[in-house]
N, C-alpha and C positions, 0 to 999 in steps of 0.2 A: 387507688381510690376508684370506685366504679364510676363509669362515665354517665353524665346526666342524660345522654341521648336516650337512655332506656327508662326514663321516669314513667313512661306510659306503656311499658311493654307487657304488663300483666293486666288482667281484667280489673275494672273499677270495683271498689267496695260496693257491695249491694248489687242487686239486679232487679229488673222489671220483667214480670211475666204475669200479666193480668188476664183473667177470663172476663171480658167485658163486651159490651155491645160494640158493633162496628162504628157507631156514631161517636163513641168515646175515644177511639184510637187517635192519637195526636202525633206520634213520631215512631221511628223504628224501635225505640225503647219500649213502645207499647206492645210489640209483638215478638221481641227478641232480647236475649242477653248480649250486650255489645261488649266486645273485648278489644284489646290491642289498639287503643286510640281510634277505634271505629273501623278497623280493617277486617274485623271478624264479627259477624252477627249470627248467633245460634238461634234459630227460629223456634219459638215455643210450640209445642205439639198442637195446641188449639188453632194455630194460625198457619200451619204448613199447607202448602198448595202445590199442584204440579208446576213445573218450571214454565210450561207454555203459557200460563196465565198469571204467574206470580207477580211479575213486574207491573203489568197493567193493573192488577187488582190493588197493589200497594203503592202505586205511583206517587200519591200525595205523601204517604208516610216516608217514602224514600227521597222526598224533596226534589222530585223531578218536575220541571216546568212543562208547559204545553209544547215549547220548542224543543224539548229534550226527547230523544228516542234511544232505546237500547236495542241494538240489532244483534241477532245471534251470529257469532263469528265461528264457533267450533262446538261440536258435540263429541265428547270423548267418553268411551266406556272405561271406567276405572275398575279397580279391584273391589272385592267384597260386594259386588252388585251395585256399586255406586256409579252414577252418571254425572258428568261434570259439563256444564253449559257455560261457555265463555261468551260474554256479551260486550260489544263495543259501543261506546257512547257517541251519539251524534247530536249536534246542535244545529237546528235549521238545515238539516240534511248534510252537514259537514262533520267529519269525524273529529273528535277531541283526542289528540294524541295522548296515549298512556292512560286514558280514562276508561277503566274496564271493571266489570263485575264478573265473578264466577259463581254460578248457582250450583250447589251440590245437592243431588237428589238421591233419595233412597226410598224404595217402594213407591215410586211415582210421586213423592212429596219432597219439596225443598226443605231440608233441615238446616242449611247453613248458606250464608252469603258472605263472600270474601271479596276484597279488592277495594279500589278507591274510584270515586267519580267526582268530577268537578261540578259543584252546585252553584246555582245563581248566575249563570253566564248571561251577559247582556252586552253584546257587541255587534257591529255591522258585519254581515257576511258577504258584502259586495266588494270585491277587490278593485283597487284603483290601478293595479298593475295586471296586464293580461298574462295569461299562461305563456304565450310566445315570448313576451318581453322578459318574463321571469326566467325562462330557460336561457335566453341570451345573457342576461345578467349573471346567472349562475355559472355558465360556461366561462365567462370572463373572469369570474372569481375563483373558479376551480384551479387548483395547482397542477391539474393534469394537462398533458400536451397531446396525448393520443388516447382514444377511447374505444371501448369494446365494440360499439355499433359500427365503427369504421372497419372492423375486421370481419370479412365475409365468412371466414371459417368459424369464428366464435358464434356468429349469428346462426349459421346452419346447425352447429352443434346444439345450441340452445333450443332450437326448434325440435331437434331430436329428443333432447332431454325432457322437454316439457310436453312432447307429443302434440305440438301445436304449431302449425305452419306460419302463424302470425306472431309467434314469440319474438321479442327483440330486446336488446339491451338499450335501445334508444330511450333516454329519460323522458318520462311524461310527468310534468309538474302536477303534484297532488295538493289540492287545497285542503288545509287542515286548520284546526284551532290548537294553539301551542303556547307553552310557557317554557323558556329556556331553563328556568330554575325548578320546574316541576313542583310548584308550590301548592297546587290544587286550590289556589285562591282565585276566584273568578276574575278579579280586577287585574290580574297579571297576564291574562291570556290574550293572544292576538291572532288575527287572521294571517296565516302563513302558508307559503308554498314550500312543500317538502319535495326535494328533487334528489334522486339516487343516481349516482354516476359510477359506472365501473371503469376505472382508469387503468390503462395498461402501460402508459409512460407518463412520467419518468420512472415511477415504481408501479407495481401492480397492487391496487387496493380498491375497495369500495369506499366512495365518498358520499356522505349525505349532507346536503346543504339546505339550511332553513332560511328562507328569504321573506321578509315582511311584505305581505301582499298589498299594503297601502303605500309604503315608502320605497320599496325596493332595496332596503338595507339588509345586508347579510347578518342574521342573528346568531347563527352557530354553524360550525362545520365539524363533522365527525368522520374520521378515516377508520375503516375496519380492515386491519392487516392480519380478517377473519375469513322358431325353427327347431333343430335337433341339438341337444346339448350333451357334452361328454365330460365326465370328471377325469382329470389327468393329474399326475404328479408334476409339481413345479419346484424348481430350485429357487428359493427366495433369498434376498440379501441378508436378512437378519434372523429368519425363523427356520432355516434348513429346508428340507423337502416337505412340501405341504400339498394336500389335495385341493385343487381349484377347479372350477367349472369353466370350460371354454366352448367356443362355437365350432362345430364340425361343419366346414363348408364343402368338403369333398372327402373321399376316402383317405387321402393323405394330405389334407390341408386343414389346419386348425387356426382359429383366430382367438386372441385374448379378449373374449366377450362372452358374457353369461346372460342368456335370455330366460333362465329359469326362475329369476327373482323379479318381483315387482310386477309391472304391467306388461311384461313381455320384452321390454328393452333393457331391463336388468342392470348389469354392471359392465362397463366398457372402459378399456384402458388404451390410451393413444400415446404416440411417441413424438415429442417436439424436437428431438435430434440435436439438442444443445445448440440450436441455431440462433443465438443472440436473444434479442427481446421479442416479445410476442407481437409487437407492432411490425418489426422487421421481418418476422417469420410467422406468417399467418397460420392459425390452427387449421385452416383449410389444407395446408401443406403437411400437417401432422400425419404420420403414417401409422398403419395398423401393425400389430405384432402377429407374425405368422410362424408356425412350425410345420414341418412336413411329417412329424411323428407325434406321439402322445407324451413325449417327455419335454416339457417346456423348460429349457435350461439356457437359452441363448441370451436372455436379458433378465438377470435376477432382480434388478431394480423395478422393472415393470411388473414382474411377478409379485414382488412385495407389495406394491401399490394395489394390484388386483386382489391379492389375498387379504390385505387390510380392509379394502372396501367390502369384500365378501363377509369377513368376520364382523365388521361393523353392522352391515345389513342384518346378518343372522342374529347377532346379539340383541338388537332392538326388536326383531321379530319374535324370537323364541323366549327372550327374557321379559319383554314388556308388551308384546302384541302389536308393535309399531311397524307398519309397512313402509320402509324407506324413511328418509329424514322428515318428509312432510306427511307421513302416514297415508300417502296416496299412491304408493308404489312407483314413485318417480325414479328414473334412471340415475345411477351413480356413475358419473363420468369422471375419469382421472386422466390428467395430462402429466407425463413424466419427462425427465430430461429437459427441464425448462432452463434456457439460457446457459450461461457458463459460470460455475462457482457460485450459484445462487444458494444462499444458506437459509432457506425457508420453505415452508409449506403454507398453502393459502386456500381458504374456502371463499369463493366469490359470491355465494348465494345460490349457485346452481351447479358448480363443478369444483373439483379439486385440482390444484396445480402444485407440482413437486419440483423443487430444485435439487440438484445433485450434491449440494453442499461443497465441502472441500476435503481434500485428502481421502477421497473415495468413501465418504460417509454421506450418502444421499438421505433425504428426509422422508423415507418411505417406511419407517418402522411403525409397528402396530399402534403404539400409544399415540403417535402423532396422527396417523390415519384416523383413529378413533376420535382424537381430540378435535381435529378440523371438521370432520363430518358432523360431530355433535354440535358445532356452531349452527349447522343447518337444522338440527332438531330444535335447538333453542329458538332459532329464527321462526320456526313454524309452530311454536307453542307459546312460551312466555314472551318471546321477542324482546329479551332484555336489552335495553339501550346500551351501546358499547361506550359507556362513560361512567366515571365515578363508581359508586358501589354496585349499581346494576351491571356495569361493565365488568367489575371484579367478579361478581357472581357468574356472569357469562363465561369468563375465562375459567373460573373454578369448576363449573359443571363440565366443561370440555376436558379439564384435567382429570376430574373424577371418573368420567366415563371412558376416557382414554385408558386409564388404569384398569377399569373393569372389563373393557373389551379385550385388553391384553390378557387378563385373568381368564376370561371366557375361552380364549383361543389356546392358551398355554397351560392353564391350571396353576399358574404361578402369579402370586401377588407381588408385582414389581411396582414400588411406590414412587419411582422416579420417572420423569418424562425425558426421553432422549438418552436412556442408559446405553443404547446401542452405539451412540457416538463416542463412547469412552469418555464423554464429558457431558453428563446430563445437565439440564438447565433448570429443572424444578424438582423438588422433593416434597411429596405430600406428607411424609412421615417426619420431616424436619425442615420446614420452610426456611428457617434462619440460615440453613446451609448455603442458600443462594440469595441471601439478603431479602427474603420475603417475610412478612410478619406472620407470626403464629398467634398473635393476640390483637384484637381489635383496638386500633389507635395506639398500639404498643411499638416496640422496636421495629424499625424498617417500614412502618406504615407511611405511605406517601400521601402528602397533602399538596394542594396546588393543582396546576393544570398539566404538568408533564405526563406523557403517556396517557392522556385523556383521564386524568385523575387517578393514575396508578393502576390501571386495569390488569397489567401483567405482573404487578407486585402484590397488591392488596388481595389478590385471589388466594394468597397463602392462608388467610384466615379460614375461608371456606374449605380449603384443602385439608387443613389440620383438623377441623371439625369432623370431616368425613373419615379421616384416618382414625381418630380416637373413637368415633362411633363404631367403626368396623372392628378394630382389634383391641381397643381400650388403652389405658395408660394413666399414669399418675405423675404429678409434679406440681410446680408452682409457676403461674404465668407471669407476664411482665409487670402486672400490678400487684404481685406478691399474694395472689389469691391461690390457695392450694386447690387441687382438683384430683379426683379419682374416678375414672370413667370405666365402666364395664362394657366391653365390646359386644356387639350383637350379631356378629358374622357378616361377611360381605354380601351374602344372599339377602339378608334383611336390610342392610344399610343402602344397597343399590336401589332397592324398591322404594324406600323412603325418599332418596334423592330424586329418582325419576318422577314419582308422584308429585313431589314438591315443585319440580321444574315445569312439568307439563300441565298440572291441574290447579295450581295455586298461585304461583308467582305471576306478576303482571309487568309491563315494560319498565316501570321505574321502581320496582321493588328494591329495597336495600337489605342490608344484613339483618336489621331488626325484624322486617317482615319475613325474611327467610326463617328466622328463629321462631316467630309466632306460628307461621304456617306449618313448619315441620312438626310442631307439637300436635297440631290438628291432624296431620297425615298419620303420625304414629298412633294417635288415639283411634282414628278410623280403621287402621289396619290391625292394631294389636290390643286395643282397649284402653279405657281411661285408667291412669295410674299403673299401666303395665310396665314391666321392666324395660321394654323397648322405649316407651315414652320417657321414662326417667333417664335412660341413657342419652336420648336425644337432648334433653335439657342439660344433663351433666356435661356433654361434649360442647354445647354452646357456651356454658358458663366457663369451661376451661379455656376457651378462646376469648373470653371477656365480654360475652353477649348474654344477657339474661342471668338467671339464677337457677340452681338445682331445685328440683321438686322435693322439698323436705318438709316433713311435719315438725311442729314444735320449734321452728326457726323463723325469726322475723328479721328482715333486712331493712336497713335505713337507706331509703332512696335519696332523700334530700332534707335539708334544713330549710323550712319555710319562713321561720322567724327566729332571731332577728335578722334584718338585712341592713345594708348600708343606709344610714339615715342621719338626720340632724338631731342632736340633743337626746341620745339614748340615756336611760336612767339606770339606777342601781337595783331595780326590781323587774327587769325584763324576763319574760317567759320564753322558753325554747319550744317551738312547734316543729314537729317532724312529719315527714311523709314516710310511711312504713309500707313494706310489702310482706304480706303473709303468703308464701308461695307453696302452700300445701296442695296436693292434688285435689282432695275433696274433703279434708278434715276441717273442723271449725274450732277456733280458739274461743273457749267459753267465757262468758261474763265472770269476772272475778279473778281471771288468770293474771298472775303478777308478771310484769316486765321490769327487769332490773337494768338500770342505766349507769354507766360510768362516764362522767363528763370531765374533760380536762380543758381548762381555760388558759389560753396563751402559753401552752406547753409548760404550765407550772401548776396552778391550783387544780386539785382533783375533787369533784363533788359527786356523791352517789345519790341516786334517787330511785324510788320504786313506784310504779304506776300500776294500779289494779284496773283491768278492763271494766268499763261500765256497761258494756254490751257484748254480745257475741260478735266475733270477727270472722267473716267468710274469707276464703282465699281471694286475694287481690290487694289493691292499694287502699289505704285509709290514712287519716291524719290523727295525730295524738299530741297533746301538750303536756310537758313535764310539770310536776307539782311545784318544784322549788323555783324561786326567783333567782336571777343571776345579775351580777353587777357589771354593766358595760358602760358605766358613766365616764370612764376615762376617755379623753379625746384621742383619736388615732385609730390604728388598725387593731383588730382582734382576731383570734383564731379559736375555733372549737374543734376538738377531737372527741368523738363519742362512740361508745360501744353499747351493745344491747344483748341481753340473754333472756330466755323465756323460762319461767318457773324457778330459776336460780341465777346466781351470779357467774355461771359458766358462760362467759360472753362468746357468742358464736358469730356475730356480725358487727361491722363497724363502718363509720364514715370519718375520714380524717382530712385535716387541712382545709376546713371550711373557713373562709376569710371574709370579713366585712369591716366597715369603717364607721366609727362614731364621729360625726362632724360637728364642729361648732355651729350653733344656730346663727345664721346670718343671711342677708340678702344683698351683699355688697361685693362679693368676689367677682372680679372681672379682669380679663387679660386679652392679649393679642394672640390669636391662634395661628395666623399666617400672614406673611407679607405677599400680597397678590401681585403688586406691580411696584417698580419696574422689573424687567428681566435684563440679562446681559445683552448688549447691543452696541453697534457702531453709532447709533443715532440718539444716544442719551445726551441731554442738554444741561444747561445750568438751571433749568426749571422743569425737570421731568416729573410727572405726577406720581405720587406715592399713595397706594391703596392698601389697606389692611383689613383683615377679618377679625372681629372682636367676638369673644365668647363670654358667656355668663354661667358661673358655677354657684348657684344660689339654692337655698332650701325651698323657697316658695317662688317669689318673683321680685325682680327689681322694678320699682314703681315707675310708671310713666311720669315724665317731667323731671326725673332725677338726672344729675350730671354724670358724664363719664369723661375724664380727662385722659387724652391719649397723645403721645409724642413720638417723634422719631429723631435719630441722629445719624449722621454719615461720618464714619471713621472717627467716632467719638466727639465730633463737633457739629456745628450747623444744626442746632436743635430747633425743631418746629413743634409747636404745641397747639392742639385744638381742644375745645370743650364741646362735647356733644350733649345735647338735651334730648333724652329719649322721648320719642313720639308716642310710644306705647310700652306697656309692661313687658318685660323680657324674662323668660324662664330658662332653665338649664338647657332645654332643647333648642333655644334660639341663638342665632348669630347675626352679626351686623356688619355690613361692608361700609367702610368709610374712606373717602379720598380726602387727603389733607388740603386745607385751604391754600397752602403754598407748596410748590414742588421742591425737589431736591437738586442740588448742584452736583452732577456726576462728571464734571469736566476737569477736576483738579487732579485726580489720580485715575489710573487704569483699573485698580482693584478697590472696590468700595464696599465696606461693611455697613449695612443698614441695621440698626437696632430700633425696633418699635415696641412701645410699652405703655401700659396704663399707669396713671398716677393719681387715681381717685383717693382722697384723704380717708374715706371710710372703708377702704379695701382691707379685709382682715387677713388676706394671704398674698404677700408680695412675691412669693416664690414662683408663681405661674404667670406673672404679668408680662414677661418679655418674650419676643420672638426675634430672630436675626436671619439675615440673608446676605450673601455676598454676590454682588453684580459686577460685571466687567464692562469697561469701555476702553478697549485697547488703544494705545497710541497708534497713529497712522503709520503704516508700513513704509511709506515713502519718506519718513523722517530718518531712516537708517539706510546705510548703503547695502547691508546684507544681514540676514538673520541666520546666525549659526546657533546651535543649541548648547554649545559649551558655555556661552556667556549667560549667566543667570539674569542679567539685566534685560535680556531680550524677552523674558517672560511678560514684560509690559506690553508687548506688541501682539499678543494673541491670547485666546482662551479656548479651552476644549469643552466638548459636550459628549457624553457617552450614554448609550442605552443600557438596558438591563444586563446584557451579556457582551458588552464591548468596553474598550478602554483606550485612552490616548494620553501619553505622558512622555517626558524627556527620558532618554535611555542611553546608557553607556554601551555602545555597540562594540562587541568583540571584533578583533581584527580590523579595526577602523582607526588606527593610530590613537587609541584612547580618547576618542571624540564622542560627544553626545549627539543624538539625533532625536527627531520627533518620531515616536513609535506609535502606531495605531494597530490594534489587534483585538482578539476576542478576550473574554473574561469569564471565569467560572468553570465549573465541571460540565463538560459537554453532555453528560447523561441527563442534565437538567433541561436541556433544550433540543437534544438530538432528534426526538420524535416529531418536533415541529419544523425542522429544517425542510426547505423545499428546493429541490434541484431543478429549476425550470430552465427551459431552453427556448423561451419565446422571444428572446431579444430584449426583454425589459427586466433585467436582473435586479435593478434597484428597487423594484416594487416588492421583492420578496425578502424574508428574513430581516425585517426592520429592527428587531431587537439586537442585531449584530452591528448596527451602524455607530460610527463615532465621527466627530468633526473637530477640526481645528479652524478657528475663525480669526481672520485678520481684517483690520479696517484700512481702507485706502482713500485718501483725499485726493481725487484726481481733478480738482478744480484748477484751471490754469494750464492743464496739459493738452497738447494737440495730439500726441501719440504716446502710447504707454505699452510696455510689454513686461511679462512676468517670466522669470527663470527660476527653476528649482531642480535639485537633484533628487532622484527617486530610485529606490531599490525595493523590490517586493519578493516575498517567498510564498510558497504554497505547499499545503500538505497533500498534494496530489498523489504522491507515491504511497503514503500510508492509507489514504482513502481508497485507492484502487485495491489494496491488499485486504482491507476490512469490509468494504461495501460491495465489491465485485459487480455483479450484474444488476444491483439495485440502482446504479447510476444511469440515468437516461443517456441514450446514445448521442443526443444532440447537445449535452451539457459538457463544457470544457472545464475540467476540474481545476485548471489553473485559475479560474474565476472564483475560486474559494477565497482569493485575496484580490480585492478590487479597490480602485481609488479613482476619484474624479474631482474636477475643480468646478466650483459654483460661484456665481456672482448673484448676490441677493437671492440665494436659494434656487437659482436657475442654472442648469448645467451649461458649461461653455467649452468643455474639453474633450468629450468622449470618455470612454472607460479605459483606464490603464490596468493591465494585468501582467504578471510575470511571464516571461517566455520559457523559463525552466523552473522546476520546483525550488531549487535553492542556490543556483549558480549565477544568477543575474548580477552584474555589477551595478554600481550607481551610474545612472544616466541622467544627463541634463536635459530638461524639457523646457520649451519656450512657448508661451501662449500670448497672443496679441490681446491687449486690453484696451486698445484704442476706441472701440465702440462704446466704452463706458466712461470715457474722459468727460470732464466738465461737471462731475458730481462726486459725492461721497458714496461709497458702496462697501458692502461686506464681501470679502473673498474667503471662500471656504474650501478646505481640503476635506473631502468626505471619503471615509473608507467603509468597507464591509468585509469582515474577516470571520470565517466560520469556526475556527478553533485556535487557541493559543498553543505555544510550544508545550510539550508534555513528555513525561517519562512513561513509556509503555513497554511491557515485556523486557524490563531491565535495560532499556535503550532510550536515549534522548532523541526526540523527534522535533525537527524544526518544521513548524506548520505555517499558519497564515499570518503574515506580517507585512505592514507597509512602513517603510523608513523614508523620512523626508529630511533634507538638509539643504543649506546654502540657498535660501530664498531671497530673491532680489528683484527690484524693479529698475527700469531705465526708460529714458525717453529720447534716445538718439539712435542713429544707425549703428554706431560702434557700440557693441555690448561690452561693458566692463567685466573683468574677471576677478574672482575672489582669491586667486593664488598668484604667486610670482610666476611670470611667464618664462618658460623654457623654450617657447617657440611663439611665433606670431604669424598671422596670415592676413591677406586682403583679397578682395574679389573684384575682377574687372572683366568686361564692363559691368557696371551696376548703376542703374537698371539694365536688364537684358531681356532676351526673348527665350530664355531657357538654355542658352549656350554661353558658358563663361569659363574663365580660368582662375584657379586659386593659386596665388603666389604665397609660398611658405618660406620663412626663415627659421632655422632650428639651430640650437647650440650643440646638438649631439645627434647621433643616429638612434632611431627608435621605430617601433611598429605602432601603427594606429589604425583608426577607422574613420572614414568620412561618411557623415550621416546628414541627409537632407530631409526636413520635415515641413509640413505646412503649419499654419498658425494654430491648429488644434492639436498639434503633436503627431499627426498621422505621418507614418513613414513613407517617404517618396523614393529615396535611394539610400542604399548602404553598401559600402565597398571598402576592402582593406587598402591601406596606403602605407608606404614606407617613407619615413621622414629621414633625410640625410643631413648631416651637419653642413650648414650653409644654406644656400637658396635653391629652390626648385619650383617647378610649375606642374600643376595637375589640371588637365582639361576635363570639364564636366559638360555633358550634353544631355539635357532632359527637355529637349525641344518639344513643344506642344503643351507645356503646362499652362493652366489657366492664369490669367493676370491676377497678381496679388503678391502678398508678402510671404516669404519662406525663410527658413533658418537653416544655415549650414553649420554643422558641428564637427570639429576634429577632436577625437578622443584617443589619448595615448594610454589610458588606464590610470596614470598618475595625474594627468592634467587634461582639462577639457576647455576648448574655446568655441564660442558661438559667434557667427556673423549673420547679418541680415542680407537676404537676396530679394531684390525687387524685380518681378517679371511683369513686363507690359508690352 
């Protein structure tokens, strides 16, 4: 079924083009035909003016206020003698992000206006946060640890690239007006600082942070992981021997630099020498490439990058008249041999960075060079935001022009990106091959926030559109819509794509706008109703966007009536929104439209409607003649087909659903139990709060009663009667706290059921809501918690975030015993782009969706001293991560910290962070933590973990990744620590207390090897040494003289048994 997002994609029925006096003009409709939900306005000939005066002359019609200003951003000479003027919207001298118009001029007259502008803004433009403070807040929020402006080499190179000695990567907060949702509704816009940061550690990327200028709150973050010259032959990595231009420094000395292009600083390629990260190895240390003859063959990777940059520059110049990526002749700088095993290429907004990949396949092939530099073309034209559909279009255009640059250089149409790797990663001719969608909202379409709304996946739709437009094709798309597209050749399709990107799209354009604007481009270039324009429309329809340009075909866009309502009757009429998508033909009055209507997948009814008036191309409404019976209470479905002139049905709309509801104003229920939540502090009278909803046809009257109750574990029923203080509609909810609280002290697991019991409620199925809350038994009521005993579940409860998990688990190779396991959950591809490998020492502030907790209650009233002991084992996916991520991991980040655990008391850390010492070989180790500072009260003890990925099967191999295992949890309040196993040895310490010098007396019933471990009360390791236990008695002297006064714990671990004793130093 066609998606409703395109309800407005074609021009509205009818048009306004009046020749009247200026005083009668009231809106843009007075001077233009408006199409595409207002993003296209074709100016009537009588009102066309030069671009220089157009906006000022029609400011009122364009709904611009006194505070609004449109400033000229770019002037671009297009094809067919067209000139395109891009204007940026300012409000009280502050730019409105994404709010742009493009004026299209022919023969010095504006014939078309495209784009979107926010109208009716009314907000303060005086920030409460200074730019300096905004920058500090942003740097604190950034996931970067090292930045480009700290790198002197990058700074100098930028000044060379920009031909500006003052150029810098240092971020300057820009005050803008912004809405994170790009709604173009004035009430949603805020005063915001936009700060762009080039991060070089832990990964290299551009990060844009939007910060509320009044509150300092971060609203959004986006990462974009986007003289004399002589021509000589060069051996390239992927394209054989090619002619490239180098710089002749002396008769026998040549540099890999071309000054013949651009402003004289042309194309320059430098060597990073595989020296780790860019922070560790400054670009100032990057070396030039020299040869002492005219055969450049010593570094084929550098030659490939240089050749790719030259071909990209030449393609845009000779095919589209564009002078470098910014159309200002700016230098193309490339850095090759970045780091070690870096599997990427990256455009940072000013230069290219190439990793060498793995297995001798560096990322300098033509399609990738063209792809990445095209991000610069996009940046300096449409500036498509790298998120959601605009981001998918951004990626798609880079793919498209990566292919066309390869075609320009080789005369070969290669539709894959990365074919030279022997493992391409994107295919424009078959996006599904790499799980990219070829249909809008179809198979593989990404929804949600991962990969910034699927920018590297949803680009498949634009890619397949371009492929079909170029070479043609036929088939059936994911919505069972057949298509047959005639290709128009790459020479024509690349022109349409370039004009669309550079002259029409604006920063927040989506696929719908790309469809609409591309039709305008094709019409400008090749004429209205030309074969090229029809192919553009056919190709978009093939990927599920818009409709073909066909005469004598009417499409059903939507059913406007009936809709879900109360008390529908047996004589309801069906009203449709239709689209007549002809190029310029008109359906004449009296034309018959034949309809076939199927009700509830059973009864079929035929109807014929004769048009009462002429229908021009566009959207219009029509009501069928025959009445339909929808009086039955419940759900209904309509499937409808339409044909023009005869019953050869050419279009349809299927599976339209709505509900006929009983007329009533009494349906009320509990939507949510708001309080309480699981806690150690629940009492025998904890407040219970619920949210009540109303599902009524009109309203439930003020003064009417609502009876609401709750039970705990099926008992303890409390009932209140609420008298409504005001009338309530379906949109309203009501919070109610019961007059009497609940008793949550009788069980550790409590099921709350809350429900309404109003006698006039006509629908009892939606009255109830339930919630389980936990009040664990106190941990000090049991000698030891092991997870084999199901009864011990009463002593804790777990909490997990979106991608984490905590549960009891039968651990292999652990004597068939269960443990508490804390790990990650779900497919890592769903969150991998959001993971942050920070090395700033505050790891718990990152990746919060990976957190899980196990909570225990401790009643420490009456205790003078208290200690906690537990056994801990951790594993890490460090080995696999190093293999897959290589140089993308920052040098300061220890991958063993992909598995972390800490202990909290009332949500405050008391233990420090535990991490494994080896990826998979750590044994269980007992840890002891002093809880004496918390005695005298009740508190919640929490084991919190953060694991980045769960165990998985990859490459036909099982990988143990990030896990935290906990067992044998116990408390004690004496110097002698009890043990949970039968003792095969025992020891004592004397003197105790001491000054850090003491003797350990050991009695063992057999010979064995062990370890002697001394820690402080936080678990920090003080001493670890091997020890051999002999059958009988022995003495071991320990000298740690100089320790600070306090309590320490001595552990002897034999592998099968561990004992702990307290050491007091004073």
